[in-house]
Residue frames as a rotation matrix with the C-alpha (Angstrom) as fourth column:
MET 1
0.004 -0.327 0.945 -86.90
-0.174 0.930 0.323 -40.43
-0.985 -0.166 -0.054 13.63
VAL 2
-0.306 -0.214 -0.928 -85.64
-0.932 -0.134 0.338 -41.43
-0.196 0.968 -0.159 10.19
GLU 3
0.724 0.626 0.288 -87.41
-0.518 0.770 -0.372 -44.30
-0.455 0.121 0.882 8.46
PHE 4
0.239 -0.641 0.729 -85.47
0.279 0.764 0.581 -47.30
-0.930 0.064 0.362 7.11
GLY 5
0.490 0.012 0.871 -85.85
0.866 0.103 -0.489 -46.33
-0.095 0.995 0.040 3.45
GLU 6
0.955 -0.135 0.263 -84.82
-0.092 -0.981 -0.170 -42.75
0.281 0.138 -0.950 4.05
LYS 7
0.558 -0.783 0.276 -81.79
-0.434 0.008 0.901 -43.94
-0.707 -0.623 -0.335 6.00
VAL 8
0.222 -0.461 0.859 -80.74
0.635 0.737 0.232 -46.33
-0.740 0.494 0.456 3.21
LYS 9
0.700 0.103 0.707 -81.16
0.672 -0.428 -0.604 -43.64
0.241 0.898 -0.369 0.56
LYS 10
0.927 -0.349 0.138 -79.23
-0.375 -0.881 0.289 -41.05
0.021 -0.320 -0.947 2.56
LEU 11
0.358 -0.831 0.426 -76.34
-0.269 0.345 0.899 -43.41
-0.894 -0.437 -0.100 3.32
ARG 12
0.332 -0.181 0.926 -76.25
0.794 0.583 -0.171 -44.72
-0.509 0.792 0.338 -0.25
GLU 13
0.845 0.041 0.534 -76.10
0.384 -0.740 -0.552 -41.20
0.372 0.671 -0.641 -1.66
GLU 14
0.793 -0.600 0.107 -73.38
-0.508 -0.552 0.661 -40.23
-0.338 -0.579 -0.742 0.83
LYS 15
0.123 -0.741 0.660 -71.31
0.147 0.671 0.727 -43.10
-0.982 0.007 0.191 -0.55
GLY 16
-0.299 -0.197 -0.934 -71.94
-0.778 -0.517 0.357 -41.84
-0.553 0.833 0.001 -4.09
MET 17
-0.888 0.021 0.459 -73.71
0.183 0.932 0.313 -45.05
-0.421 0.362 -0.832 -5.08
THR 18
-0.525 0.783 -0.334 -76.61
-0.784 -0.292 0.548 -45.36
0.331 0.549 0.767 -7.45
GLN 19
0.314 0.714 0.626 -79.54
-0.816 0.540 -0.207 -47.68
-0.486 -0.445 0.752 -6.84
GLN 20
0.840 -0.013 -0.543 -78.19
-0.392 0.678 -0.622 -49.89
0.376 0.735 0.564 -9.63
THR 21
-0.182 -0.982 -0.056 -74.74
-0.541 0.148 -0.828 -50.11
0.821 -0.121 -0.558 -8.03
MET 22
-0.462 0.078 0.884 -76.24
-0.856 0.220 -0.467 -51.16
-0.231 -0.972 -0.035 -4.72
ALA 23
0.634 0.769 0.083 -78.57
-0.698 0.615 -0.367 -53.61
-0.334 0.175 0.926 -6.43
ASP 24
0.514 -0.519 -0.683 -75.63
-0.436 0.528 -0.729 -55.21
0.739 0.672 0.045 -8.24
GLN 25
-0.558 -0.779 0.286 -73.74
-0.622 0.164 -0.766 -55.67
0.550 -0.605 -0.576 -4.97
LEU 26
-0.416 0.493 0.764 -76.80
-0.739 0.305 -0.600 -57.23
-0.529 -0.814 0.238 -3.33
TYR 27
-0.998 0.044 0.033 -77.78
0.055 0.746 0.664 -59.36
0.005 0.665 -0.747 -6.35
VAL 28
-0.132 0.988 -0.077 -81.23
0.649 0.027 -0.760 -57.80
-0.749 -0.150 -0.645 -6.50
THR 29
0.036 0.215 0.976 -82.96
0.934 -0.356 0.044 -55.55
0.356 0.910 -0.213 -9.02
ARG 30
-0.899 -0.305 0.314 -82.76
0.234 -0.941 -0.245 -51.77
0.370 -0.147 0.917 -9.00
GLN 31
-0.111 0.954 0.280 -86.53
-0.275 -0.300 0.914 -51.78
0.955 0.025 0.295 -8.48
ALA 32
0.383 0.189 -0.904 -86.08
0.703 0.575 0.418 -53.72
0.599 -0.796 0.087 -5.22
VAL 33
-0.612 -0.667 -0.424 -83.73
0.790 -0.490 -0.369 -51.03
0.039 -0.561 0.827 -3.91
SER 34
-0.775 0.384 0.501 -86.20
-0.143 -0.880 0.452 -48.36
0.615 0.279 0.737 -5.03
ARG 35
0.256 0.929 -0.267 -89.05
0.076 0.256 0.964 -50.10
0.964 -0.267 -0.005 -3.18
TRP 36
0.067 -0.312 -0.948 -86.98
0.965 0.263 -0.018 -50.28
0.255 -0.913 0.319 0.02
GLU 37
-0.852 -0.521 -0.044 -86.11
0.518 -0.830 -0.206 -46.61
0.070 -0.198 0.978 -0.21
CYS 38
-0.599 0.690 0.406 -89.69
-0.380 -0.691 0.615 -45.47
0.705 0.214 0.676 -0.78
GLY 39
-0.721 0.246 0.648 -90.96
-0.634 0.141 -0.760 -47.72
-0.278 -0.959 0.055 2.02
ALA 40
0.188 0.830 -0.525 -93.12
-0.939 0.309 0.153 -49.96
0.290 0.464 0.837 -0.15
ARG 41
0.792 -0.027 -0.610 -91.16
0.079 0.995 0.058 -53.06
0.606 -0.094 0.790 0.86
PHE 42
0.530 -0.671 0.519 -88.46
-0.813 -0.227 0.537 -54.13
-0.242 -0.706 -0.666 3.29
PRO 43
-0.048 -0.619 -0.784 -85.52
-0.667 0.604 -0.436 -56.46
0.743 0.502 -0.442 2.71
ASP 44
0.801 0.216 -0.558 -85.16
0.195 0.787 0.585 -59.72
0.566 -0.577 0.589 4.58
LEU 45
0.926 -0.378 0.008 -82.80
-0.120 -0.274 0.954 -59.82
-0.358 -0.884 -0.299 7.53
LEU 46
0.244 -0.882 0.402 -79.82
0.726 0.441 0.528 -61.29
-0.643 0.164 0.748 5.65
THR 47
0.161 -0.131 0.978 -80.15
0.855 -0.477 -0.204 -58.64
0.493 0.869 0.035 2.95
ALA 48
0.926 0.185 0.330 -80.44
-0.003 -0.869 0.494 -55.92
0.378 -0.458 -0.804 5.60
LYS 49
0.661 -0.750 -0.029 -77.17
0.233 0.168 0.958 -57.22
-0.713 -0.640 0.286 7.07
LYS 50
-0.030 -0.666 0.745 -75.51
0.978 0.136 0.161 -57.00
-0.209 0.733 0.647 3.64
ILE 51
0.545 0.294 0.785 -76.89
0.502 -0.864 -0.025 -53.48
0.671 0.408 -0.618 3.17
ALA 52
0.984 -0.178 -0.024 -75.41
-0.071 -0.509 0.858 -52.46
-0.165 -0.842 -0.514 6.51
GLN 53
0.280 -0.933 0.225 -72.03
0.594 0.353 0.723 -53.89
-0.754 -0.069 0.653 5.50
ILE 54
0.027 -0.233 0.972 -72.08
0.966 -0.245 -0.086 -52.08
0.258 0.941 0.218 2.15
LEU 55
0.586 0.310 0.748 -73.08
0.214 -0.950 0.226 -48.80
0.781 0.028 -0.624 3.78
GLU 56
-0.419 -0.879 -0.228 -70.56
0.379 0.058 -0.923 -49.36
0.825 -0.474 0.309 6.61
VAL 57
-0.266 0.406 0.874 -73.03
-0.864 -0.503 -0.029 -49.00
0.427 -0.763 0.485 9.47
SER 58
-0.948 0.016 0.319 -74.30
-0.170 0.820 -0.547 -51.46
-0.270 -0.572 -0.774 12.05
VAL 59
-0.608 0.792 -0.050 -77.55
0.486 0.422 0.765 -53.31
0.627 0.441 -0.642 11.43
ASP 60
-0.137 0.537 -0.832 -78.86
0.955 -0.152 -0.256 -51.75
-0.264 -0.830 -0.491 14.62
GLU 61
-0.579 -0.148 -0.802 -78.11
0.088 -0.989 0.119 -48.25
-0.810 -0.001 0.586 13.37
LEU 62
-0.974 0.202 -0.107 -79.68
-0.123 -0.073 0.990 -49.04
0.192 0.977 0.095 10.01
LEU 63
-0.422 0.857 -0.294 -82.88
0.563 0.503 0.656 -50.47
0.710 0.111 -0.695 11.51
SER 64
-0.494 0.209 -0.844 -83.28
0.832 -0.170 -0.529 -48.29
-0.254 -0.963 -0.090 14.58
GLY 65
0.336 0.628 0.701 -84.29
0.791 -0.592 0.151 -45.16
0.511 0.504 -0.696 12.74
GLU 66
0.991 -0.084 -0.100 -82.27
-0.005 -0.787 0.617 -43.09
-0.130 -0.611 -0.781 15.18
GLU 67
0.384 -0.923 0.041 -78.76
-0.355 -0.189 -0.916 -41.82
0.853 0.337 -0.400 15.00
LEU 68
0.846 -0.211 -0.489 -76.63
0.516 0.553 0.654 -43.85
0.132 -0.806 0.577 17.36
LYS 69
0.709 -0.628 0.320 -73.94
-0.619 -0.772 -0.144 -41.84
0.337 -0.096 -0.936 19.04
LYS 70
0.556 -0.642 -0.527 -70.61
0.565 0.757 -0.327 -43.54
0.609 -0.116 0.785 19.34
SER 71
0.700 -0.316 0.640 -68.89
-0.579 -0.776 0.251 -42.32
0.417 -0.546 -0.726 22.44
ILE 72
-0.284 -0.857 -0.430 -65.71
-0.103 0.473 -0.875 -43.26
0.953 -0.204 -0.223 24.16
GLU 73
0.771 0.588 -0.243 -66.52
0.119 0.242 0.963 -44.91
0.625 -0.772 0.117 27.44
ARG 74
-0.210 -0.891 0.403 -64.31
-0.286 -0.338 -0.896 -43.37
0.935 -0.303 -0.184 30.07
ASP 75
0.437 0.501 0.747 -66.28
-0.809 -0.143 0.570 -44.27
0.393 -0.853 0.343 33.17
PRO 76
0.947 -0.049 -0.316 -64.92
0.153 0.937 0.313 -47.82
0.281 -0.345 0.895 33.68
VAL 77
0.039 -0.999 0.035 -61.36
0.494 -0.011 -0.870 -46.52
0.869 0.051 0.493 33.74
LEU 78
-0.399 -0.160 0.903 -62.22
-0.488 -0.797 -0.357 -44.02
0.776 -0.583 0.240 36.46
SER 79
0.406 0.701 0.586 -64.53
-0.870 0.101 0.482 -46.22
0.279 -0.706 0.651 38.49
ALA 80
0.446 -0.269 -0.854 -62.37
0.045 0.959 -0.279 -49.35
0.894 0.086 0.440 38.54
PRO 81
-0.693 -0.719 -0.056 -60.29
0.097 -0.015 -0.995 -48.18
0.714 -0.695 0.080 41.53
VAL 82
-0.463 0.605 0.648 -63.46
-0.868 -0.456 -0.196 -47.10
0.176 -0.653 0.736 43.33
SER 83
0.593 0.730 -0.341 -65.17
-0.654 0.683 0.325 -50.44
0.470 0.030 0.882 42.75
ASN 84
0.026 -0.671 -0.741 -62.03
0.224 0.727 -0.649 -52.29
0.974 -0.149 0.170 43.90
MET 85
-0.841 -0.329 0.429 -61.99
-0.282 -0.411 -0.867 -50.23
0.461 -0.850 0.253 47.10
ILE 86
-0.011 0.923 0.385 -65.68
-0.988 -0.069 0.136 -50.91
0.152 -0.379 0.913 47.76
GLN 87
0.588 0.186 -0.787 -65.16
-0.261 0.965 0.033 -54.61
0.766 0.186 0.616 47.15
THR 88
-0.433 -0.834 -0.342 -62.22
0.194 0.285 -0.939 -54.66
0.880 -0.473 0.039 49.57
ILE 89
-0.706 0.234 0.668 -64.27
-0.672 -0.519 -0.528 -52.87
0.223 -0.822 0.524 52.25
LEU 90
0.388 0.919 -0.075 -67.15
-0.866 0.391 0.312 -55.33
0.316 -0.056 0.947 51.83
TYR 91
0.330 -0.360 -0.873 -64.78
0.102 0.933 -0.346 -58.29
0.939 0.025 0.344 52.17
ALA 92
-0.750 -0.643 0.153 -63.25
-0.034 -0.194 -0.981 -56.72
0.660 -0.741 0.124 55.29
VAL 93
-0.338 0.717 0.610 -66.69
-0.935 -0.332 -0.128 -56.17
0.111 -0.613 0.782 56.88
ALA 94
0.626 0.586 -0.514 -67.76
-0.560 0.797 0.226 -59.73
0.542 0.146 0.827 56.02
SER 95
-0.062 -0.744 -0.665 -64.52
0.227 0.638 -0.735 -61.13
0.972 -0.197 0.130 57.46
ALA 96
-0.822 -0.215 0.527 -64.90
-0.392 -0.457 -0.798 -59.08
0.412 -0.863 0.291 60.64
ALA 97
0.117 0.947 0.299 -68.50
-0.979 0.059 0.197 -60.27
0.169 -0.315 0.934 61.04
TYR 98
0.567 0.035 -0.823 -67.41
-0.164 0.984 -0.071 -63.88
0.807 0.175 0.564 60.58
LEU 99
-0.507 -0.825 -0.251 -64.63
0.181 0.183 -0.966 -63.48
0.843 -0.535 0.057 63.19
LEU 100
-0.611 0.357 0.707 -67.08
-0.762 -0.505 -0.404 -61.90
0.213 -0.786 0.581 65.66
MET 101
0.525 0.833 -0.177 -69.50
-0.767 0.553 0.326 -64.78
0.369 -0.035 0.929 65.20
LEU 102
0.259 -0.527 -0.809 -66.65
0.153 0.850 -0.505 -67.24
0.954 0.007 0.301 65.75
VAL 103
-0.779 -0.565 0.272 -65.48
-0.125 -0.286 -0.950 -65.43
0.615 -0.774 0.152 68.91
PHE 104
-0.271 0.759 0.592 -69.02
-0.957 -0.281 -0.078 -65.29
0.107 -0.588 0.802 70.34
SER 105
0.653 0.512 -0.558 -69.68
-0.486 0.848 0.210 -68.94
0.581 0.134 0.803 69.56
LEU 106
-0.126 -0.772 -0.623 -66.40
0.313 0.565 -0.764 -69.97
0.941 -0.291 0.170 71.23
TYR 107
-0.784 -0.126 0.608 -67.16
-0.447 -0.565 -0.694 -67.71
0.431 -0.815 0.386 74.22
SER 108
0.161 0.924 0.347 -70.60
-0.977 0.099 0.190 -69.23
0.142 -0.370 0.918 74.69
PHE 109
0.474 -0.054 -0.879 -69.13
-0.152 0.978 -0.142 -72.76
0.867 0.201 0.456 74.33
TYR 110
-0.517 -0.702 -0.490 -66.82
0.452 0.263 -0.852 -72.23
0.727 -0.662 0.182 77.34
């Protein structure tokens, strides 16, 4: 699991940014960025959001300490017809049960 500071440093370096460049974009000192990266301090939530925007990652990915895998979700496309069929079957069973109750109640009435 990667710590917050390590993640910020890694992503910042991948972008080719210096601590000073990032500090200028965040309106903080270079020392503040250095403290975040070494784990001595943490930014407030709004600053963390700005860091995530600058580094082009989600706040969740930045704070989670784990690599989030972005995958294409194919399951809903495949399961939509199946769920529609199941829903139709359930409605048919419920309708049949209602009709049976109606028939039995009318039969017992006469």
